C-alpha positions in Angstrom: -32.9 -27.7 -15.0 -33.3 -24.0 -15.8 -34.2 -21.9 -12.7 -37.1 -19.6 -13.3 -37.6 -17.1 -10.5 -41.0 -15.9 -11.6 -42.3 -12.9 -9.7 -40.3 -12.2 -6.6 -41.9 -11.1 -3.4 -40.4 -9.7 -0.2 -39.4 -12.2 2.5 -41.8 -12.3 5.4 -40.9 -10.4 8.5 -42.0 -10.9 12.1 -45.5 -9.9 11.1 -47.5 -10.0 7.8 -48.5 -6.7 6.0 -51.8 -6.9 7.9 -50.0 -7.0 11.3 -50.6 -10.7 11.8 -47.8 -13.1 12.8 -46.8 -15.5 10.0 -48.3 -19.0 10.2 -46.2 -21.7 12.0 -45.8 -23.6 8.8 -44.5 -20.5 7.0 -42.0 -20.0 9.7 -40.8 -23.6 9.5 -40.5 -23.4 5.7 -38.3 -20.3 6.0 -36.1 -22.0 8.6 -35.8 -25.1 6.5 -34.8 -23.0 3.5 -32.1 -21.2 5.4 -30.7 -24.4 6.8 -30.7 -26.0 3.4 -29.0 -22.9 1.9 -26.4 -22.9 4.6 -25.4 -26.5 3.6 -25.6 -25.9 -0.1 -23.6 -22.6 -0.1 -20.9 -24.3 2.1 -20.6 -27.1 -0.5 -21.0 -25.3 -3.8 -20.3 -21.6 -3.0 -22.6 -18.6 -3.6 -23.7 -20.0 -7.1 -25.4 -23.1 -5.6 -28.6 -24.0 -7.4 -31.6 -22.4 -5.8 -33.8 -25.3 -7.1 -31.5 -27.7 -5.3 -31.8 -25.6 -2.1 -35.6 -25.8 -2.4 -35.4 -29.6 -2.9 -33.2 -30.0 0.1 -35.6 -27.9 2.2 -38.5 -30.0 1.0 -40.4 -27.1 -0.5 -41.2 -26.0 -4.1 -39.3 -23.2 -5.9 -42.3 -21.0 -5.5 -42.2 -21.3 -1.7 -38.5 -20.3 -1.8 -39.2 -17.2 -3.9 -42.1 -16.2 -1.7 -39.7 -16.1 1.2 -36.7 -14.7 -0.5 -36.6 -12.3 -3.4 -33.5 -13.8 -4.9 -30.0 -15.2 -4.4 -28.6 -12.1 -2.6 -31.4 -12.1 0.0 -30.9 -15.8 0.6 -27.2 -15.3 1.0 -27.8 -12.5 3.4 -30.1 -14.7 5.5 -27.5 -17.4 5.7 -24.7 -15.0 6.7 -27.0 -13.4 9.3 -27.8 -16.8 10.7 -24.1 -17.6 11.0 -23.4 -14.2 12.7 -26.3 -14.8 15.1 -24.9 -18.2 16.0 -21.4 -16.8 16.5 -22.6 -14.0 18.7 -24.9 -16.2 20.8 -21.9 -18.4 21.5 -19.9 -15.4 22.7 -22.8 -14.4 25.1 -22.8 -18.0 26.5 -19.1 -18.1 26.9 -19.1 -14.9 29.0 -20.4 -17.1 31.9 -17.6 -19.6 31.5 -15.3 -20.2 34.5 -12.1 -19.5 32.6 -12.1 -16.2 30.6 -9.0 -17.3 28.6 -10.5 -20.6 27.7 -13.7 -18.9 26.7 -11.9 -16.5 24.4 -9.9 -19.4 22.9 -13.0 -21.4 22.2 -14.8 -18.5 20.5 -11.7 -17.8 18.4 -11.8 -21.4 17.2 -15.5 -21.0 16.3 -14.6 -17.7 14.5 -11.9 -19.4 12.5 -14.4 -22.0 11.3 -16.8 -19.2 10.4 -14.1 -17.2 8.6 -13.0 -20.2 6.5 -16.5 -21.1 5.5 -17.2 -17.5 4.7 -14.5 -17.5 2.1 -16.7 -19.8 0.1 -19.5 -17.2 0.1 -17.3 -14.5 -1.3 -15.5 -13.5 1.8 -15.2 -9.9 3.0 -16.2 -8.3 -0.3 -19.5 -10.1 -0.5 -20.3 -9.3 3.2 -19.5 -5.6 2.7 -21.7 -5.5 -0.5 -24.6 -7.0 1.4 -24.2 -4.6 4.3 -24.0 -1.6 2.0 -27.1 -2.7 0.2 -29.0 -3.1 3.5 -29.8 -6.7 2.6 -28.4 -8.0 5.9 -30.2 -5.4 8.1 -27.3 -5.6 10.6 -23.7 -4.5 10.8 -21.9 -7.9 10.9 -18.5 -6.4 11.4 -19.7 -4.4 14.4 -21.4 -7.4 16.0 -18.4 -9.7 15.6 -16.1 -6.9 17.0 -18.4 -6.4 20.0 -18.5 -10.2 20.7 -14.7 -10.7 20.7 -14.2 -7.4 22.6 -16.4 -8.6 25.5 -14.5 -11.9 25.7 -11.1 -10.3 25.4 -11.8 -7.6 28.0 -12.9 -10.2 30.5 -9.7 -12.3 29.9 -7.6 -9.1 30.2 -9.3 -8.2 33.5 -8.6 -11.7 34.8 -4.9 -11.3 33.9 -5.0 -14.2 31.5 -4.7 -12.3 28.2 -2.1 -9.7 27.2 -3.2 -6.2 28.0 -1.8 -4.7 24.8 -4.1 -6.7 22.5 -7.1 -5.2 20.8 -10.2 -6.9 19.4 -9.1 -5.9 15.9 -5.7 -7.5 16.4 -7.4 -10.9 17.1 -9.9 -10.6 14.3 -7.2 -9.7 11.8 -5.0 -12.6 12.9 -7.8 -15.2 12.6 -9.0 -13.8 9.3 -5.3 -13.9 8.1 -5.2 -17.6 9.0 -8.4 -18.3 7.1 -7.1 -16.5 4.0 -3.6 -18.0 4.1 -4.9 -21.6 4.4 -7.7 -21.4 1.8 -7.2 -23.9 -1.0 -6.6 -22.4 -4.4 -6.9 -24.0 -7.8 -3.6 -25.6 -8.8 -2.0 -25.3 -5.4 -0.7 -28.2 -3.3 -3.3 -29.9 -1.1 -3.8 -28.0 2.1 -2.8 -29.7 5.4 -6.2 -29.8 7.2 -4.5 -29.4 10.6 -2.7 -26.2 9.6 -5.5 -23.7 10.5 -5.8 -25.0 14.0 -2.1 -25.3 14.4 -1.6 -21.7 13.4 -4.4 -20.6 15.7 -2.7 -22.5 18.5 0.4 -20.3 17.9 -1.7 -17.2 18.0 -3.5 -18.3 21.3 -0.1 -19.0 22.8 0.9 -15.4 22.1 -2.4 -14.1 23.4 -1.9 -15.6 26.9 -0.5 -13.2 29.5 2.9 -14.2 30.9 
């Protein structure tokens, strides 16, 4: 089926142009579209069919385009949703009893995020969306701040090496995600390898 975007309109914000809050059904439609897009992009990459996303969300293509002006804006919404989830998890883990275990759990979550994000174009796509203003947030800064808070807490507790920086951890985890990504024509990837490599990193992170 050929996808016909028609006339694009801006995605709704917290209020309508007249200052009114969007209707509850409109909010639910937008949430369903983002959830469906998250699944579709994870399965098929950034070129996933927008018509299929609308079908998964239980809405018509017109509803999708009333909420999102096009593919880039929908991709941005999915990436922002993932970053929001990751940062909320970091906030929750700051109250955990074990600072080291909290840091380790978040790094596991970040590894999953980094591996999925490769399917959406990886760092290049993220930087393009940030530069264009489509995301409306600085994802790199938010992720850095999240891991910095967890790492600092573990270092103050004496359970993480004092010579580590947040950038060290992010680069190591992203490196695992990149090095274990399956490429066309390569041997099948061992599904346990990413977590095994992260385990080696976490062992090096722990203070002796």
